[in-house]
Legacy VTK file of the C-alpha trace (Angstrom):
# vtk DataFile Version 3.0
C-alpha trace
ASCII
DATASET POLYDATA
POINTS 484 float
41.577 -70.192 -4.945
43.545 -68.071 -2.448
45.052 -66.133 -5.323
41.567 -65.444 -6.697
40.329 -64.180 -3.314
43.360 -61.935 -2.948
42.645 -60.305 -6.315
38.923 -59.954 -5.476
39.484 -58.197 -2.122
42.186 -55.992 -3.609
39.733 -54.771 -6.257
36.997 -54.361 -3.648
39.284 -52.272 -1.444
40.311 -50.067 -4.343
36.708 -49.482 -5.340
35.833 -48.403 -1.792
38.616 -45.832 -1.440
36.980 -42.442 -0.796
37.240 -40.290 -3.903
36.274 -36.704 -4.669
33.690 -37.430 -7.321
32.983 -33.770 -7.854
36.372 -33.015 -9.395
37.921 -34.704 -12.334
41.306 -34.837 -14.003
42.335 -34.292 -17.568
44.433 -36.715 -19.562
47.713 -35.801 -17.846
46.151 -36.136 -14.369
46.077 -32.389 -13.793
43.068 -31.551 -11.606
40.351 -29.524 -13.300
39.283 -26.695 -11.012
35.760 -25.313 -10.776
35.115 -22.125 -12.725
33.025 -20.764 -9.873
32.785 -21.996 -6.291
29.456 -23.360 -5.098
28.152 -20.999 -2.452
26.128 -22.164 0.511
22.468 -21.795 -0.404
20.647 -18.914 1.209
17.315 -17.300 0.498
14.941 -14.639 1.692
12.502 -16.044 4.220
9.554 -13.707 4.399
8.722 -13.109 8.096
5.127 -14.232 7.822
4.624 -14.371 11.579
5.302 -10.622 11.729
3.088 -9.671 8.789
0.594 -6.936 9.518
-3.029 -7.934 10.056
-5.880 -5.508 9.608
-3.808 -2.605 8.232
-5.359 0.826 7.788
-4.395 2.411 4.493
-4.803 6.071 3.666
-4.480 7.329 0.096
-4.388 11.061 -0.616
-5.106 12.411 -4.078
-4.232 16.022 -4.801
-6.345 17.381 -7.664
-6.619 20.588 -9.618
-9.220 22.039 -11.953
-12.214 20.023 -10.715
-15.455 21.936 -10.385
-17.534 21.265 -7.235
-20.184 19.295 -9.125
-17.628 16.910 -10.656
-15.918 16.475 -7.289
-19.242 15.723 -5.618
-20.179 13.105 -8.252
-17.007 11.042 -7.872
-17.759 7.445 -6.904
-15.511 4.711 -5.490
-15.790 0.960 -6.064
-13.805 -2.292 -5.851
-14.001 -4.390 -9.034
-14.812 -8.118 -8.803
-11.369 -9.014 -10.169
-8.113 -7.352 -9.235
-6.549 -5.014 -11.826
-9.968 -4.824 -13.536
-9.354 -8.077 -15.381
-12.230 -9.839 -17.109
-11.295 -13.544 -16.795
-10.310 -15.426 -13.648
-7.980 -18.416 -14.134
-6.808 -20.558 -11.213
-4.578 -23.619 -10.909
-4.065 -25.949 -7.957
-1.404 -28.652 -8.246
-2.049 -31.662 -6.029
0.139 -34.187 -4.216
3.021 -31.887 -3.223
4.806 -32.668 -6.485
8.450 -31.760 -7.080
7.421 -30.677 -10.582
5.430 -27.834 -9.021
8.831 -26.232 -8.458
11.083 -27.270 -11.348
8.375 -27.202 -14.008
5.320 -25.073 -13.056
7.060 -22.429 -10.954
10.104 -22.519 -13.216
8.026 -21.911 -16.350
6.221 -18.937 -14.822
9.394 -17.345 -13.492
11.673 -17.774 -16.494
13.820 -20.559 -15.058
15.123 -23.719 -16.756
12.350 -26.287 -17.118
13.010 -29.998 -16.864
11.675 -31.688 -19.975
9.307 -34.674 -20.026
8.759 -37.462 -22.505
12.151 -39.177 -22.490
13.044 -42.532 -20.936
14.180 -40.728 -17.800
12.593 -37.476 -16.620
14.757 -35.335 -14.382
13.953 -32.880 -11.602
15.886 -30.342 -9.559
15.658 -28.440 -6.269
16.280 -24.802 -5.369
19.804 -25.459 -4.049
20.779 -27.053 -7.354
19.197 -24.216 -9.332
21.098 -21.597 -7.360
24.370 -23.503 -7.839
23.746 -23.877 -11.591
23.779 -27.636 -11.091
21.103 -28.702 -13.546
20.128 -31.925 -15.288
20.508 -32.386 -19.030
17.748 -31.528 -21.491
16.336 -28.517 -19.669
14.750 -25.773 -21.718
13.534 -22.240 -21.032
10.775 -20.036 -22.391
12.997 -16.962 -22.440
10.481 -14.858 -20.539
8.338 -14.703 -17.422
4.593 -15.373 -17.590
1.931 -13.094 -16.184
-0.278 -10.078 -16.708
0.095 -6.336 -16.170
-1.546 -4.414 -13.366
-3.162 -1.901 -15.725
-0.439 0.668 -15.037
2.674 -0.903 -16.509
3.701 -3.250 -13.701
4.122 -6.984 -14.221
2.127 -9.409 -12.072
3.274 -12.987 -12.601
0.910 -15.931 -12.564
0.286 -17.333 -9.070
-0.775 -20.952 -8.663
-1.299 -23.191 -5.612
0.694 -26.219 -4.573
-0.576 -28.628 -1.950
1.797 -29.653 0.848
2.407 -32.890 2.763
3.643 -31.587 6.123
3.484 -34.922 7.969
5.787 -36.674 5.495
9.549 -36.615 6.038
10.361 -36.120 2.356
9.689 -32.408 2.714
12.909 -32.230 4.761
14.943 -34.514 2.478
18.586 -33.720 1.805
19.677 -32.515 -1.620
22.895 -33.332 -3.470
24.622 -30.403 -5.212
27.454 -31.539 -7.518
27.859 -29.024 -10.295
29.732 -30.412 -13.276
29.514 -34.059 -12.226
28.059 -36.021 -15.139
29.094 -39.634 -14.562
25.467 -40.178 -13.600
22.429 -38.066 -12.747
21.007 -39.867 -9.736
20.710 -36.563 -7.866
18.125 -35.404 -10.424
15.835 -38.401 -10.085
12.355 -37.492 -8.907
12.033 -37.131 -5.143
8.916 -38.108 -3.246
7.756 -34.505 -3.352
8.446 -30.844 -2.719
10.950 -29.813 -0.060
10.515 -26.962 2.379
13.282 -24.871 0.791
11.506 -25.072 -2.559
8.266 -23.959 -0.942
9.899 -20.996 0.827
11.199 -19.672 -2.481
7.878 -20.268 -4.241
6.025 -18.306 -1.548
8.208 -15.265 -2.251
6.872 -15.264 -5.814
3.209 -15.481 -4.827
2.574 -19.233 -4.950
-0.249 -20.286 -2.641
-0.284 -23.390 -0.413
-3.026 -25.843 0.550
-3.768 -28.902 2.648
-4.398 -32.164 0.812
-3.646 -35.651 2.190
-2.836 -36.205 5.859
-1.342 -39.219 7.647
-4.561 -40.429 9.226
-4.974 -44.190 9.763
-8.657 -43.954 8.881
-9.412 -41.326 6.235
-13.136 -41.952 6.695
-12.951 -40.724 10.308
-13.627 -36.977 10.233
-12.426 -36.389 13.799
-9.113 -38.081 13.034
-8.738 -35.983 9.901
-9.325 -32.794 11.902
-6.657 -33.880 14.391
-4.128 -34.457 11.611
-4.967 -31.149 9.947
-4.112 -29.435 13.212
-0.832 -31.380 13.442
-0.045 -30.430 9.857
-0.771 -26.767 10.521
1.692 -26.706 13.413
4.383 -28.222 11.188
3.705 -25.693 8.440
3.815 -22.732 10.821
7.113 -23.948 12.230
8.638 -24.739 8.835
7.561 -21.583 6.973
8.369 -18.828 9.453
4.813 -18.401 10.667
2.987 -18.882 7.361
-0.181 -20.904 7.859
-2.691 -22.588 5.548
-6.373 -21.707 5.184
-7.140 -23.686 2.010
-8.128 -27.349 1.550
-7.867 -29.110 -1.820
-9.941 -32.282 -1.610
-7.828 -35.413 -2.241
-9.105 -38.352 -4.284
-12.713 -37.181 -4.184
-12.859 -37.979 -0.448
-15.646 -35.779 0.935
-14.592 -36.589 4.499
-11.718 -34.168 4.017
-14.171 -31.415 3.170
-16.220 -32.205 6.258
-13.076 -32.114 8.399
-11.915 -28.856 6.818
-15.260 -27.225 7.537
-14.915 -28.221 11.195
-11.397 -26.792 11.470
-11.624 -23.026 11.896
-8.247 -22.286 10.266
-9.556 -23.483 6.894
-11.697 -20.884 5.183
-11.701 -21.798 1.490
-11.930 -25.195 -0.232
-11.907 -26.820 -3.652
-13.240 -30.126 -4.994
-13.725 -31.869 -8.311
-17.497 -32.128 -7.935
-20.311 -30.689 -5.867
-18.817 -27.223 -5.496
-19.668 -23.715 -6.633
-18.658 -22.849 -10.182
-17.370 -19.310 -9.837
-18.856 -16.547 -11.944
-16.809 -13.648 -10.504
-19.021 -10.793 -11.665
-22.012 -12.393 -9.926
-20.411 -13.252 -6.571
-22.393 -11.565 -3.783
-20.892 -13.240 -0.684
-17.465 -13.488 0.942
-17.248 -17.241 0.055
-16.071 -18.273 3.533
-16.431 -22.038 3.867
-17.599 -22.378 0.267
-16.327 -25.310 -1.784
-15.200 -24.016 -5.179
-15.333 -26.460 -8.070
-12.337 -27.204 -10.300
-11.768 -29.585 -13.206
-8.988 -31.937 -14.289
-8.730 -31.697 -18.069
-6.324 -32.027 -20.972
-4.445 -28.948 -22.140
-6.533 -28.758 -25.306
-9.716 -28.917 -23.232
-8.444 -26.145 -20.950
-7.657 -23.949 -23.956
-11.167 -24.436 -25.285
-12.665 -23.563 -21.880
-10.702 -20.299 -21.838
-11.736 -19.433 -25.398
-15.402 -20.206 -24.654
-15.431 -18.004 -21.571
-13.805 -15.112 -23.403
-16.762 -15.194 -25.803
-19.237 -15.077 -22.916
-20.664 -11.801 -21.639
-18.797 -10.405 -18.641
-21.591 -11.074 -16.148
-21.882 -14.662 -17.404
-18.166 -15.382 -17.662
-17.151 -18.354 -15.522
-13.776 -18.751 -13.903
-11.564 -21.404 -15.468
-10.241 -23.428 -12.528
-7.906 -26.312 -13.277
-6.522 -29.132 -11.140
-3.176 -30.732 -11.964
-0.972 -33.551 -10.758
2.213 -33.773 -12.821
3.428 -30.929 -15.039
4.473 -32.043 -18.520
5.720 -30.163 -21.579
2.179 -29.700 -22.880
1.106 -27.985 -19.681
4.134 -25.685 -19.823
3.055 -24.718 -23.327
-0.462 -24.059 -21.991
0.970 -21.582 -19.484
2.908 -19.906 -22.282
-0.262 -19.802 -24.423
-2.177 -18.094 -21.610
0.551 -15.450 -21.400
0.704 -14.960 -25.170
-3.050 -14.840 -25.775
-4.628 -13.390 -22.624
-1.705 -12.290 -20.445
0.853 -9.499 -20.638
1.960 -10.419 -24.171
-1.591 -10.677 -25.476
-4.983 -9.167 -24.623
-3.964 -8.749 -20.961
-7.437 -9.690 -19.744
-6.425 -12.494 -17.364
-6.041 -12.532 -13.586
-4.246 -15.718 -12.482
-4.110 -15.789 -8.647
-3.941 -18.675 -6.213
-7.286 -19.590 -4.675
-6.306 -18.123 -1.310
-5.337 -14.835 -2.980
-8.648 -14.668 -4.835
-10.514 -15.605 -1.666
-8.841 -12.799 0.297
-9.486 -10.213 -2.404
-13.162 -11.122 -2.562
-13.359 -11.180 1.239
-11.878 -7.674 1.407
-14.415 -6.457 -1.181
-17.141 -7.414 1.245
-15.563 -6.511 4.590
-13.146 -3.596 4.196
-14.382 -0.402 5.796
-13.852 2.288 3.147
-14.401 6.009 3.589
-13.814 8.772 1.059
-13.666 12.441 2.038
-13.731 14.998 -0.787
-12.552 18.540 -0.192
-11.457 21.226 -2.601
-8.130 20.105 -4.003
-7.838 16.950 -1.856
-9.498 13.538 -1.896
-8.731 11.220 1.018
-9.558 7.510 0.937
-9.310 5.428 4.114
-9.418 1.630 3.889
-9.491 -0.465 7.060
-8.805 -4.137 6.388
-10.422 -6.739 8.660
-8.140 -8.666 11.004
-8.270 -12.295 9.937
-6.145 -15.341 10.687
-3.686 -16.515 8.004
-4.416 -13.642 5.625
-1.344 -12.615 3.591
-2.555 -10.475 0.656
-3.689 -7.077 2.027
-4.127 -5.401 -1.346
-6.951 -4.029 -3.470
-7.849 -2.328 -6.716
-9.987 0.793 -6.349
-11.901 2.455 -9.181
-12.553 6.165 -8.835
-15.136 6.985 -11.465
-15.436 10.506 -12.852
-11.909 11.677 -12.022
-9.819 12.439 -15.130
-6.148 11.531 -14.820
-5.097 14.953 -16.097
-6.672 16.577 -13.033
-4.490 14.604 -10.629
-1.443 16.403 -9.249
-0.216 13.529 -7.043
-1.231 10.315 -5.332
0.427 9.614 -1.979
-0.200 7.270 0.932
0.543 6.590 4.560
3.255 4.197 5.743
0.888 1.203 5.811
0.880 1.270 2.019
4.042 -0.278 0.571
2.997 -0.724 -3.059
1.057 1.799 -5.149
0.229 2.396 -8.813
-2.512 4.311 -10.597
-3.655 5.317 -14.057
-6.589 5.857 -16.364
-9.497 3.410 -16.277
-12.663 4.054 -18.296
-14.048 7.487 -17.282
-11.799 7.831 -14.258
-8.772 6.235 -12.640
-7.928 2.971 -10.929
-5.534 2.585 -8.018
-3.730 -0.588 -6.995
-2.232 -0.664 -3.534
-0.525 -3.218 -1.325
0.041 -3.217 2.436
2.448 -6.140 2.831
4.849 -5.028 5.528
8.106 -6.491 4.204
7.923 -5.716 0.483
10.979 -3.460 0.714
13.052 -6.086 2.547
12.110 -8.630 -0.086
13.007 -6.279 -2.954
16.307 -5.362 -1.296
17.218 -9.052 -1.029
16.617 -9.715 -4.718
18.554 -6.592 -5.725
21.524 -7.764 -3.638
21.187 -11.202 -5.196
21.427 -9.684 -8.664
24.438 -7.583 -7.675
26.236 -10.691 -6.410
25.351 -12.823 -9.453
24.516 -10.748 -12.502
22.436 -12.866 -14.846
19.219 -12.282 -16.751
16.987 -14.155 -14.300
18.298 -12.268 -11.285
17.938 -8.979 -13.181
14.330 -9.751 -14.077
13.570 -10.635 -10.469
15.291 -7.557 -9.049
13.231 -5.283 -11.291
10.067 -7.292 -10.612
10.255 -7.009 -6.839
11.387 -3.373 -6.858
8.513 -2.424 -9.163
6.077 -3.747 -6.566
7.089 -0.848 -4.299
5.507 2.571 -4.210
7.704 5.490 -5.250
10.023 6.502 -2.410
13.673 7.589 -2.091
14.445 4.040 -0.878
12.999 2.607 -4.083
15.088 5.048 -6.112
18.224 3.793 -4.386
17.377 0.192 -5.317
16.726 1.182 -8.931
20.055 3.010 -9.049
21.835 -0.074 -7.734
20.293 -2.174 -10.493
21.224 0.361 -13.162
24.834 0.466 -12.032
LINES 1 485
484 0 1 2 3 4 5 6 7 8 9 10 11 12 13 14 15 16 17 18 19 20 21 22 23 24 25 26 27 28 29 30 31 32 33 34 35 36 37 38 39 40 41 42 43 44 45 46 47 48 49 50 51 52 53 54 55 56 57 58 59 60 61 62 63 64 65 66 67 68 69 70 71 72 73 74 75 76 77 78 79 80 81 82 83 84 85 86 87 88 89 90 91 92 93 94 95 96 97 98 99 100 101 102 103 104 105 106 107 108 109 110 111 112 113 114 115 116 117 118 119 120 121 122 123 124 125 126 127 128 129 130 131 132 133 134 135 136 137 138 139 140 141 142 143 144 145 146 147 148 149 150 151 152 153 154 155 156 157 158 159 160 161 162 163 164 165 166 167 168 169 170 171 172 173 174 175 176 177 178 179 180 181 182 183 184 185 186 187 188 189 190 191 192 193 194 195 196 197 198 199 200 201 202 203 204 205 206 207 208 209 210 211 212 213 214 215 216 217 218 219 220 221 222 223 224 225 226 227 228 229 230 231 232 233 234 235 236 237 238 239 240 241 242 243 244 245 246 247 248 249 250 251 252 253 254 255 256 257 258 259 260 261 262 263 264 265 266 267 268 269 270 271 272 273 274 275 276 277 278 279 280 281 282 283 284 285 286 287 288 289 290 291 292 293 294 295 296 297 298 299 300 301 302 303 304 305 306 307 308 309 310 311 312 313 314 315 316 317 318 319 320 321 322 323 324 325 326 327 328 329 330 331 332 333 334 335 336 337 338 339 340 341 342 343 344 345 346 347 348 349 350 351 352 353 354 355 356 357 358 359 360 361 362 363 364 365 366 367 368 369 370 371 372 373 374 375 376 377 378 379 380 381 382 383 384 385 386 387 388 389 390 391 392 393 394 395 396 397 398 399 400 401 402 403 404 405 406 407 408 409 410 411 412 413 414 415 416 417 418 419 420 421 422 423 424 425 426 427 428 429 430 431 432 433 434 435 436 437 438 439 440 441 442 443 444 445 446 447 448 449 450 451 452 453 454 455 456 457 458 459 460 461 462 463 464 465 466 467 468 469 470 471 472 473 474 475 476 477 478 479 480 481 482 483
């Protein structure tokens, strides 16, 4: 018996000796060294707390060869959908799912996608992605998914993910062990999204929303309001001043909608029933406090909804607004289908924003103060945006009817405008402009990231973020860096 115990404890001791599981040895016990060291994860954190509110944009158009009558007849308008698109598609993914990052966001942005349908589905986090520490059986679409802005610039699809700020899993640790394949525990599904994932997703235009809160009594509206306020404070602290103004109703619980409508930070809402079905070309209000209806449906049903709406007349065309819990392979293929049929690689008729982005655009249509002054040779357009809490998309499309592109000598802007493109639209021109304050800083970060790790995804991103900028000598420098 004593001999048996001695052997048992000897084996137990040996099994507990601390080993470096992230390195291995070959057959002659020579250590195998890593091909590339794993760098400490870092990312660009957009300084949301410092973002400009209520910017005043000025756009100057120098023209030549316009007779006084043509100049006088020029008219300015803001289309119901940005980039003059004809179909609005929106997606909100509930329950703060990890798949919102490694499947939905990954599919849109050309990253490896974790496959579903096997005995064990795997997931990854941003730190693992950046370290090239990925689970088996990932696949990629080989492209990014989106539309064009009407003037040759890509605009990727933007969806919404809900957050769970009061739950600790958003701050969970992540295990990065590139090359270790004895097991894949580190790729098992976590309880939900982590803050680092969300920070990266925000850089690419993903929207965020409230959903569940940690209230003891979810039928008590006052308690829900209190927890929404607690959640907002956590979000602001965790996301560098970015706040939430959007509530996605959880589990059909209308008490959440009542609470959201009592909490002044929340300005736009969605629910599965009892809301407004958007018909964008008929919207005649700013939609503040309006509950917008969405639907949970199969991928084949969603495809049919899109096809049906594309057959409808423009003024009757309803938005297709989809709710989602877990992203599977079929849904990834739906996103690809949208890109191929109605996005940048198809008809290019689709605008796919988050609900908060659409809400802001529509709000600006109704509340921006716009003035146009026409003089011989010069047209000046002044746009004053309203100052609103938790607004992060100060951008618009303008249509200037009656102005031929060939009569334009130049289009310039003041320093409030950071992104600018223009081109022919119908019998005139359209202008897209953006006033986000830190677009250059963001583009510079992704250029430097590409220069430090030259791969196809980093190259796509560097070009994507630089192309958001208006033409300046600083933009030219970034483009030259990419080219070299």
